[in-house]
TORPA-390571 format. One line per 4 residues: number of its first residue (from 1); for each residue x, y, z negated of N, C-alpha, C, CB. Coordinates in pm, whole numbers, padded with zeros to 5 digits. Atoms other than C-alpha are relative to their C-alpha. Last residue first. Glycine has a CB too. Layout:
<atoms>
NUM) X,Y,Z,X,Y,Z,X,Y,Z,X,Y,Z ~ ...
</atoms>
This chain:
<atoms>
233) -00078,-00016,00123,04571,01972,-03315,00070,-00131,-00032,-00090,00044,-00119 ~ 00049,00083,00111,04457,01934,-02953,00094,00013,-00120,-00012,-00149,00042 ~ -00098,00100,00047,04537,02220,-02719,-00054,-00075,-00121,00134,00067,-00036 ~ -00076,-00042,00119,04222,02391,-02584,00097,-00107,-00042,-00095,00033,-00115
229) -00133,-00048,-00038,04123,02300,-02226,00085,00040,-00120,-00012,00117,00094 ~ -00074,00106,-00070,03829,02077,-02321,00142,00043,00033,-00072,-00039,00127 ~ -00039,00104,00094,03709,02325,-02583,00080,-00109,00065,-00121,-00058,-00063 ~ -00104,-00055,00089,03715,02613,-02338,00050,-00106,-00097,-00054,00121,-00078
225) -00124,-00008,-00078,03526,02402,-02082,00114,00055,-00084,-00020,00086,00125 ~ -00052,00137,-00014,03263,02314,-02342,00131,00000,00076,-00103,-00090,00071 ~ -00053,00039,00131,03221,02682,-02431,00058,-00142,00005,-00111,00009,-00108 ~ -00125,-00074,00021,03187,02773,-02065,00064,-00038,-00132,-00025,00152,00005
221) -00102,00060,-00086,02932,02494,-02015,00134,00072,-00013,-00046,00002,00146 ~ -00043,00128,00057,02736,02617,-02318,00111,-00061,00084,-00118,-00098,-00012 ~ -00082,-00034,00117,02724,02973,-02183,00054,-00128,-00065,-00081,00082,-00103 ~ -00128,-00049,-00051,02600,02844,-01846,00096,00035,-00114,-00022,00123,00090
217) -00073,00117,-00051,02331,02640,-02022,00137,00043,00052,-00081,-00071,00111 ~ -00051,00070,00117,02225,02950,-02218,00078,-00124,00042,-00114,-00039,-00095 ~ -00107,-00081,00061,02195,03157,-01900,00063,-00073,-00119,-00055,00137,-00045 ~ -00122,00008,-00080,02001,02884,-01715,00116,00076,-00065,-00026,00055,00140
213) 00019,-00050,-00135,01743,02847,-01991,00135,-00003,00071,-00060,00144,-00001 ~ -00108,00022,-00096,01703,02669,-02323,-00038,00057,00136,00032,-00150,00012 ~ -00111,-00093,00017,01479,02818,-02592,00113,-00017,00097,00053,-00013,-00134 ~ 00033,-00139,00034,01235,02529,-02626,00127,00082,-00018,-00086,00006,-00129
209) -00056,-00035,00131,01357,02216,-02456,-00024,00147,-00027,00152,-00034,-00006 ~ 00082,00058,00105,01139,02078,-02174,00050,00029,-00140,-00007,-00147,00019 ~ 00118,-00085,00023,01279,02311,-01911,-00086,-00053,-00114,-00085,00008,00127 ~ 00114,00067,00063,01630,02170,-01907,-00114,00096,-00028,00044,-00066,-00129
205) -00006,-00014,00146,01850,02359,-01661,-00122,-00063,-00064,00010,00147,-00039 ~ 00134,00015,00056,01823,02219,-01307,00007,00007,-00151,-00065,-00134,00045 ~ 00103,-00023,-00102,02114,02308,-01082,-00141,-00007,-00056,00014,-00100,00112 ~ -00029,-00118,-00081,02400,02358,-01330,-00111,00030,00099,00130,-00018,00073
201) 00016,-00122,00078,02265,02125,-01596,00017,00123,00086,00101,00003,-00115 ~ 00143,-00025,00020,02220,01851,-01336,-00023,00128,-00080,-00065,-00118,-00070 ~ 00055,-00049,-00127,02583,01879,-01230,-00147,00034,-00016,00019,-00104,00112 ~ -00050,-00136,-00019,02694,01853,-01593,-00053,00059,00130,00154,00001,00000
197) 00079,-00089,00086,02467,01552,-01642,00045,00145,00016,00012,-00044,-00147 ~ 00130,-00019,-00066,02632,01386,-01343,-00089,00093,-00081,-00069,-00136,00022 ~ -00024,-00088,-00114,02975,01441,-01496,-00132,00029,00073,00102,-00062,00097 ~ -00023,-00135,00054,02855,01295,-01826,00023,00100,00113,00119,00000,-00096
193) 00131,-00052,00039,02710,00994,-01640,00015,00142,-00055,-00067,-00092,-00105 ~ 00075,-00026,-00123,03041,00937,-01465,-00138,00058,-00032,-00013,-00129,00083 ~ -00039,-00130,-00058,03231,00982,-01793,-00076,00032,00128,00150,00001,00029 ~ -00031,00024,-00141,03033,00699,-01962,00034,00133,00066,-00121,-00069,00073
189) -00143,-00018,-00026,03059,00764,-02337,00041,-00024,00143,00078,-00091,-00088 ~ -00069,00122,00037,02715,00616,-02405,00149,00008,00027,-00059,-00117,00073 ~ -00057,00066,-00117,02568,00901,-02206,00064,-00134,-00032,00103,00089,00063 ~ 00101,00023,-00104,02333,01021,-02480,00055,-00085,00113,-00050,00133,00055
185) 00096,00096,00054,02583,00983,-02764,-00104,-00038,00106,-00070,00058,-00125 ~ -00066,00132,00000,02847,01150,-02553,-00092,-00108,-00055,00129,00006,-00081 ~ -00013,00045,-00139,02615,01443,-02476,00061,-00139,00004,00085,00099,00082 ~ 00134,00040,-00045,02516,01477,-02843,00005,-00054,00142,-00098,00118,-00009
181) 00031,00127,00067,02883,01479,-02945,-00137,-00052,00042,00006,00017,-00153 ~ -00077,00105,-00068,02957,01745,-02684,-00028,-00137,-00063,00151,00032,-00006 ~ 00067,00027,-00128,02675,01959,-02824,00071,-00112,00074,-00005,00127,00086 ~ 00121,00077,00031,02821,01926,-03174,-00077,-00034,00126,-00090,00078,-00097
177) -00044,00134,00040,03160,02032,-03042,-00119,-00087,-00034,00096,00008,-00121 ~ -00031,00076,-00122,02997,02324,-02857,00046,-00141,-00034,00107,00072,00082 ~ 00128,00044,-00055,02847,02445,-03187,00023,-00085,00124,-00090,00121,00034 ~ 00055,00097,00095,03192,02454,-03347,-00134,-00054,00052,-00019,00066,-00140
173) -00068,00128,-00021,03333,02619,-03036,-00052,-00108,-00095,00151,00017,-00017 ~ 00056,00061,-00121,03076,02899,-03052,00062,-00137,00024,00024,00091,00122 ~ 00140,00036,00029,03170,02974,-03413,-00064,-00069,00120,-00082,00124,-00039 ~ 00012,00117,00088,03545,02956,-03335,-00145,-00043,-00026,00067,00029,-00131
169) -00005,-00040,00140,03524,03197,-03038,-00023,-00122,-00090,-00106,00110,-00030 ~ -00112,00067,00066,03597,03035,-02701,00016,00043,-00146,00129,00029,00076 ~ 00019,00146,00009,03251,03113,-02562,00114,-00073,-00070,-00017,-00057,00138 ~ -00063,00069,-00112,03301,03483,-02650,-00018,-00152,-00015,00150,00037,00010
165) -00115,00081,00041,03053,03627,-02900,00054,-00076,00122,-00040,-00100,-00114 ~ -00117,-00030,-00081,02832,03894,-02745,00124,-00077,-00038,00030,00143,-00009 ~ -00084,-00095,00076,02568,03889,-03019,00130,00031,00073,00030,-00055,-00139 ~ 00068,-00129,00009,02317,03736,-02776,00082,00104,-00077,-00134,-00018,-00067
161) 00003,-00066,-00131,02556,03454,-02683,-00059,00140,-00011,-00082,-00084,00101 ~ -00137,-00035,-00041,02636,03354,-03040,-00001,00079,00130,00086,-00128,00017 ~ -00044,-00109,00088,02271,03371,-03143,00140,00046,00037,-00004,-00045,-00148 ~ 00064,-00122,-00048,02174,03164,-02840,00043,00120,-00085,-00154,-00015,-00002
157) -00081,-00046,-00113,02427,02901,-02946,-00057,00129,00059,00007,-00108,00108 ~ -00125,-00053,00054,02257,02869,-03283,00089,00055,00112,00076,-00109,-00078 ~ 00027,-00121,00079,01911,02837,-03130,00130,00063,-00048,-00090,-00032,-00121 ~ 00037,-00111,-00088,02030,02595,-02861,-00023,00129,-00075,-00122,-00034,00079
153) -00123,-00046,-00065,02208,02369,-03109,-00029,00121,00088,00064,-00114,00085 ~ -00079,-00069,00104,01889,02352,-03314,00130,00054,00059,00031,-00096,-00118 ~ 00063,-00130,00024,01687,02273,-03000,00074,00079,-00107,-00146,-00018,-00040 ~ -00034,-00090,-00111,01934,02003,-02904,-00063,00137,-00020,-00045,-00060,00133
149) -00142,-00035,00014,01905,01840,-03247,00041,00096,00110,00088,-00126,00003 ~ -00012,-00094,00110,01525,01851,-03229,00144,00046,-00018,-00051,-00061,-00128 ~ 00047,-00130,-00048,01531,01688,-02887,00013,00106,-00108,-00145,-00010,00048 ~ -00100,-00053,-00091,01743,01406,-03023,-00038,00136,00053,00021,-00094,00115
145) -00113,-00043,00081,01508,01351,-03319,00108,00063,00087,00058,-00118,-00078 ~ 00035,-00125,00067,01207,01347,-03089,00113,00053,-00084,-00121,-00020,-00086 ~ -00018,-00113,-00093,01369,01086,-02867,-00028,00133,-00068,-00091,-00017,00122 ~ -00076,-00107,00066,01408,00847,-03160,00019,00122,00088,00135,-00052,-00043
141) 00057,-00038,00129,01129,00610,-03046,00071,00118,-00066,00003,-00117,-00093 ~ -00050,00084,00109,01250,00615,-02682,-00056,00048,-00133,00154,-00001,-00003 ~ 00109,00084,00047,01032,00778,-02416,00042,-00090,-00116,-00054,-00084,00113 ~ 00112,-00086,00038,01265,01073,-02349,-00118,-00079,-00052,-00043,00085,00117
137) -00022,-00051,00134,01559,00832,-02362,-00117,00088,-00046,00130,00078,-00006 ~ 00011,00108,00098,01427,00638,-02064,00014,00052,-00141,00106,-00107,00026 ~ 00139,00047,00006,01361,00949,-01856,-00017,-00107,-00107,-00043,-00054,00136 ~ 00080,-00105,00062,01699,01104,-01940,-00144,-00046,-00016,00005,00130,00084
133) -00029,00003,00144,01876,00778,-01865,-00084,00103,-00074,00149,00025,-00025 ~ 00071,00114,00055,01702,00762,-01527,00023,-00010,-00149,00043,-00130,00069 ~ 00142,-00033,00003,01820,01110,-01447,-00081,-00112,-00063,-00051,00030,00141 ~ 00020,-00098,00107,02176,01022,-01547,-00148,00036,-00011,00083,00126,00026
129) -00013,00071,00127,02168,00707,-01334,-00025,00095,-00117,00140,-00064,-00012 ~ 00122,00079,00020,02032,00906,-01040,00005,-00075,-00132,-00020,-00098,00116 ~ 00106,-00095,00032,02316,01155,-01080,-00131,-00072,-00024,-00017,00102,00112 ~ -00021,-00046,00138,02573,00877,-01098,-00110,00096,-00042,00138,00068,-00014
125) 00031,00108,00092,02433,00710,-00787,00015,00044,-00145,00091,-00120,00027 ~ 00144,00025,-00003,02425,01037,-00593,-00038,-00109,-00100,-00044,-00041,00141 ~ 00068,-00107,00073,02774,01134,-00700,-00150,-00024,-00008,00027,00134,00065 ~ -00031,00013,00143,02912,00797,-00593,-00072,00106,-00083,00150,00011,-00022
121) 00063,00120,00058,02733,00799,-00257,00024,-00010,-00150,00052,-00126,00070 ~ -00060,00122,-00052,02819,01156,-00165,-00058,-00117,-00076,00156,00004,-00011 ~ 00089,00117,-00001,02578,01438,-00246,00067,-00114,00076,-00137,00035,00063 ~ -00012,00075,00124,02829,01702,-00354,-00082,-00128,00003,-00044,00086,-00117
117) -00133,00062,00006,02885,01836,00000,00017,-00084,-00126,00109,00107,00006 ~ -00001,00126,-00076,02510,01894,00028,00134,-00071,-00010,-00032,00027,00146 ~ -00066,-00025,-00129,02515,02150,-00251,00018,-00133,00073,00137,00071,-00020 ~ -00145,00014,00000,02274,02021,-00519,00057,00041,00136,00041,-00145,-00034
113) -00060,-00127,00042,01922,02164,-00516,00151,-00007,-00003,-00052,00040,-00136 ~ -00003,-00090,-00116,01799,01868,-00309,00055,00137,-00036,-00140,00014,00058 ~ -00098,00045,-00098,01903,01635,-00590,00009,00094,00118,-00033,-00140,00048 ~ -00135,-00020,00053,01721,01830,-00860,00106,-00038,00102,00021,-00081,-00128
109) -00026,-00144,00007,01402,01856,-00657,00143,00027,-00048,-00101,00069,-00094 ~ -00027,-00047,-00136,01420,01486,-00570,00029,00150,00002,-00119,-00031,00091 ~ -00132,00049,-00042,01455,01390,-00936,00036,00053,00138,00003,-00153,00001 ~ -00101,-00077,00070,01163,01616,-01032,00141,-00044,00038,-00019,-00012,-00151
105) -00003,-00136,-00055,00941,01465,-00763,00109,00082,-00065,-00136,00068,-00018 ~ -00069,00009,-00128,01033,01112,-00875,00012,00137,00065,-00073,-00096,00095 ~ -00142,00021,00027,00938,01199,-01232,00081,-00008,00128,00019,-00126,-00082 ~ -00053,-00126,00051,00607,01344,-01115,00149,-00010,-00031,-00076,00043,-00124
101) -00021,-00086,-00116,00547,01032,-00907,00055,00136,-00042,-00130,00017,00078 ~ -00116,00053,-00072,00598,00818,-01216,00032,00087,00121,-00025,-00145,00044 ~ -00119,-00033,00079,00362,01038,-01417,00126,-00046,00070,-00010,-00064,-00139 ~ -00023,-00145,-00015,00104,01018,-01138,00121,00045,-00080,-00124,00078,-00045
97) -00065,-00022,-00130,00144,00639,-01130,00029,00148,00022,-00089,-00054,00114 ~ -00137,00048,00011,00071,00623,-01503,00076,00023,00130,00003,-00149,-00037 ~ -00075,-00100,00077,-00237,00843,-01459,00146,-00041,-00015,-00064,00021,-00138 ~ -00018,-00118,-00085,-00362,00615,-01181,00081,00106,-00073,-00135,00057,00043
93) -00102,00032,-00100,-00306,00303,-01390,00031,00121,00086,-00046,-00117,00088 ~ -00129,00007,00069,-00496,00457,-01684,00113,-00030,00099,-00003,-00107,-00110 ~ -00038,-00136,00036,-00783,00559,-01455,00137,00000,-00067,-00105,00064,-00093 ~ -00049,-00063,-00122,-00793,00208,-01305,00044,00144,-00026,-00107,-00003,00108
89) -00131,00058,-00030,-00819,00060,-01652,00061,00066,00121,-00011,-00151,00021 ~ -00092,-00056,00098,-01102,00300,-01738,00142,-00053,00022,-00047,-00033,-00143 ~ -00025,-00139,-00036,-01280,00209,-01414,00098,00065,-00097,-00131,00079,00003 ~ -00085,-00002,-00118,-01241,-00161,-01484,00035,00143,00040,-00068,-00073,00116
85) -00134,00038,00043,-01379,-00116,-01836,00098,00002,00116,-00001,-00138,-00064 ~ -00056,-00116,00069,-01676,00072,-01695,00141,-00030,-00048,-00090,00041,-00119 ~ -00032,-00101,-00100,-01739,-00211,-01449,00062,00123,-00066,-00126,00040,00079 ~ -00123,00041,-00066,-01717,-00468,-01725,00042,00102,00103,-00017,-00137,00064
81) -00110,-00020,00094,-01974,-00278,-01930,00133,-00037,00064,-00022,-00083,-00128 ~ -00026,-00141,00025,-02210,-00244,-01634,00119,00023,-00093,-00122,00066,-00059 ~ -00026,-00001,00144,-02186,-00605,-01520,00043,00142,-00038,00111,-00107,-00039 ~ 00112,00057,00074,-02346,-00650,-01178,00019,-00004,-00149,-00027,-00136,00048
77) 00131,-00030,-00058,-02020,-00597,-00994,-00111,-00072,-00077,-00004,-00041,00148 ~ 00073,-00106,00068,-01722,-00619,-01229,-00141,00024,00053,00077,00126,00010 ~ 00022,00028,00142,-01551,-00946,-01152,-00093,00101,-00065,00132,-00002,-00072 ~ 00083,00120,00011,-01595,-00910,-00775,-00033,-00030,-00145,00070,-00121,00064
73) 00135,-00036,-00040,-01463,-00556,-00789,-00094,-00119,-00017,-00002,00049,00145 ~ 00058,-00080,00107,-01158,-00662,-00986,-00145,00036,00032,00082,00127,-00024 ~ 00023,00090,00113,-01085,-00941,-00735,-00064,00076,-00116,00132,-00065,-00046 ~ 00122,00076,-00027,-01134,-00697,-00445,-00030,-00097,-00114,00013,-00077,00132
69) -00022,00115,-00088,-00876,-00467,-00599,-00132,-00072,00023,00105,-00096,-00061 ~ 00015,00131,00063,-00980,-00132,-00743,00024,-00110,00102,-00140,-00014,-00062 ~ -00125,00073,00013,-00832,00182,-00584,-00011,-00136,-00065,00095,00080,-00075 ~ -00059,-00034,00130,-01117,00427,-00635,00127,-00079,-00027,-00101,-00025,-00111
65) -00056,-00135,-00014,-01190,00400,-00261,00060,00049,-00131,-00107,00097,00047 ~ -00126,00011,-00073,-01230,00026,-00314,00066,00136,00014,-00023,-00063,00137 ~ -00102,00047,00095,-01489,00096,-00583,00134,-00018,00069,-00044,-00132,-00064 ~ -00027,-00108,00095,-01695,00307,-00343,00109,-00040,-00098,-00128,00038,-00076
61) -00085,-00100,-00064,-01660,00044,-00070,00034,00115,-00094,-00070,00054,00125 ~ -00132,00058,-00028,-01790,-00235,-00290,00094,00105,00057,-00013,-00119,00098 ~ -00073,00009,00127,-02073,-00022,-00427,00140,-00055,00022,-00077,-00088,-00100 ~ -00037,-00135,00043,-02183,00072,-00073,00081,-00005,-00130,-00127,00088,-00019
57) -00115,-00041,-00081,-02172,-00291,00036,00046,00140,-00039,-00034,-00005,00149 ~ -00116,00074,00053,-02400,-00384,-00253,00126,00041,00076,-00022,-00153,00011 ~ -00040,-00070,00123,-02635,-00109,-00140,00118,-00069,-00068,-00118,00010,-00096 ~ -00059,-00128,-00039,-02644,-00254,00212,00049,00075,-00123,-00102,00086,00077
53) -00135,00029,-00048,-02698,-00602,00072,00072,00129,00040,-00004,-00098,00119 ~ -00083,00031,00118,-02996,-00479,-00130,00144,-00027,00041,-00057,-00121,-00075 ~ -00035,-00124,00068,-03142,-00313,00182,00088,-00025,-00121,-00125,00076,-00042 ~ 00110,-00086,00042,-03137,-00640,00376,00052,00124,-00073,-00098,-00077,-00090
49) -00023,-00059,00131,-02866,-00813,00578,-00115,00093,-00034,00135,00076,-00004 ~ 00088,-00115,00023,-02919,-01050,00872,00018,00047,-00144,-00149,-00038,00028 ~ 00016,-00038,00140,-02653,-01286,01004,-00088,00124,-00010,00137,00025,-00066 ~ -00071,-00122,00041,-02717,-01390,01363,-00024,00025,-00148,-00045,00122,00084
45) -00106,00030,00097,-02819,-01754,01416,00085,00121,-00034,00090,-00111,00053 ~ -00122,00017,-00078,-03025,-01671,01728,00122,-00021,-00087,00023,00119,00087 ~ 00018,00118,-00084,-03343,-01734,01532,00122,-00027,00085,-00121,00015,00088 ~ 00106,-00013,-00099,-03213,-01482,01280,-00014,-00129,00080,00028,00119,00095
41) -00047,-00007,-00138,-03009,-01572,00976,-00120,00010,00094,00088,-00123,00035 ~ 00037,00117,-00080,-03089,-01501,00613,00061,00016,00139,-00156,-00018,00009 ~ 00124,00047,00060,-03023,-01258,00328,-00053,-00122,00074,-00104,00111,-00002 ~ 00114,-00025,-00089,-02661,-01222,00433,-00125,-00057,-00064,00024,-00063,00143
37) 00071,00115,-00055,-02423,-01224,00138,-00112,00046,00092,-00058,-00088,-00113 ~ 00116,-00043,-00077,-02154,-00986,00014,-00066,-00124,00060,00039,00102,00111 ~ 00039,-00135,00040,-01878,-01019,-00242,-00130,00045,00065,00112,00098,00034 ~ 00115,-00005,00090,-01844,-01396,-00222,-00041,00137,-00047,00028,-00082,-00115
33) -00049,00000,00139,-01492,-01423,-00081,-00114,00020,-00100,00106,00109,-00018 ~ -00079,00120,00028,-01614,-01532,00265,00045,-00006,-00145,00121,-00005,00092 ~ 00091,00114,00016,-01886,-01267,00270,00076,-00126,-00037,-00080,-00023,00129 ~ 00076,-00019,00122,-01643,-00982,00203,-00093,-00119,-00024,-00080,00130,00007
29) -00090,00030,00113,-01414,-01124,00473,-00074,00016,-00132,00123,00093,00003 ~ -00020,00146,00007,-01696,-01137,00730,00086,-00036,-00121,00066,-00052,00131 ~ 00125,00056,00052,-01783,-00775,00646,00009,-00152,-00011,-00119,00039,00089 ~ 00004,-00026,00144,-01418,-00675,00695,-00126,-00058,-00063,00008,00150,-00027
25) -00098,00088,00063,-01406,-00846,01036,00000,00018,-00152,00141,00027,00056 ~ 00063,00131,00011,-01725,-00669,01137,00094,-00097,-00070,-00040,-00054,00140 ~ -00015,00092,-00111,-01550,-00340,01066,-00073,-00131,-00025,00148,-00027,00026 ~ -00080,00112,00049,-01692,-00089,00820,00010,-00101,00114,-00062,-00065,-00129
21) -00140,-00026,-00039,-01817,00250,00940,00094,-00104,-00060,00043,00140,-00043 ~ -00077,-00026,00122,-02146,00199,00748,00147,00027,00026,-00013,-00117,-00094 ~ 00067,-00098,00086,-02391,00223,01037,00085,00041,-00119,-00132,-00056,-00049 ~ 00004,-00131,-00066,-02164,00054,01293,-00058,00106,-00092,-00082,-00008,00129
17) -00136,-00050,-00014,-02079,-00237,01061,00001,00140,00061,00083,-00096,00086 ~ -00043,-00044,00133,-02445,-00280,00964,00141,00058,00006,-00004,-00117,-00099 ~ 00073,-00122,00032,-02550,-00289,01328,00045,00056,-00135,-00150,-00026,-00001 ~ -00055,-00107,-00082,-02279,-00543,01412,-00065,00134,-00028,-00015,-00033,00146
13) -00133,-00037,00051,-02378,-00762,01118,00063,00113,00080,00092,-00122,00001 ~ -00098,00094,-00052,-02745,-00756,01208,00138,00050,-00040,-00013,-00016,00156 ~ -00111,-00045,-00083,-02952,-00542,00977,00081,-00119,00050,00091,00096,-00079 ~ -00104,00102,00003,-03293,-00611,00835,00106,00036,00102,-00059,-00142,00028
9) -00070,00033,-00123,-03511,-00310,00766,00100,-00113,-00026,00072,00124,00057 ~ 00065,00107,-00073,-03745,-00311,00469,00069,-00042,00127,-00137,00038,00031 ~ 00054,00111,00081,-03635,00025,00337,-00071,-00102,00089,-00099,00054,-00106 ~ 00104,00064,-00083,-03440,00235,00593,-00056,-00120,-00075,00057,-00043,00140
5) 00126,-00002,00074,-03215,00483,00412,-00113,-00052,00089,-00032,00144,-00049 ~ 00112,-00014,-00092,-02867,00399,00547,-00133,-00014,-00075,00009,-00106,00113 ~ 00086,00118,00002,-02627,00452,00254,-00113,00021,00100,-00057,-00026,-00143 ~ 00142,-00027,00021,-02361,00708,00344,-00079,-00130,00002,-00053,00096,00107
1) 00086,00078,-00088,-01992,00615,00302,-00145,00027,-00033,00030,-00151,-00011
</atoms>
């Protein structure tokens, strides 16, 4: 919003609304809640606003465009330290929303990568539950320990894969057993969540774990399948 540069001019409410692209109704509301005040009234009882009121209106609109509420704006106007605190709070809120939107974007990408025939109600709910579990666990105090365990499993499994060891070989199966234990710990033993995690691994291999890629995930899934089909001792 441009500030009209006319020192000494008094503005009627309609003129001010037209000059600043703000509706008369909005100006009335700002006045009713104490954000803006007319300097006086004309002989015809029209509200008149001076240059200071115009600049106040500019500050109000600028802060609104930054996403601050009218209550926050009212509390901060005229108090430099309070205004800076409000801006810092708004920055933190904006960054938090961006993180949330990033998580939503990643969930949608994973879901849209699934074959459409797999997106029935039960599969969708289980997949969303698995995604939500991943997000919650990634912010948990022990998340770093879990990630470290997965990275160790990945390094050892990569060695097996790169040396041409079959997924059903004893060394690969030992690592797969540790991976299965990590999956069960993560899922709480819920088979629906484990199934959803398997679908997610196939369409969206973990990118936040060093050393893991689609090829290594596929090797792990083969090793897990071999272990599941092997006769129990």
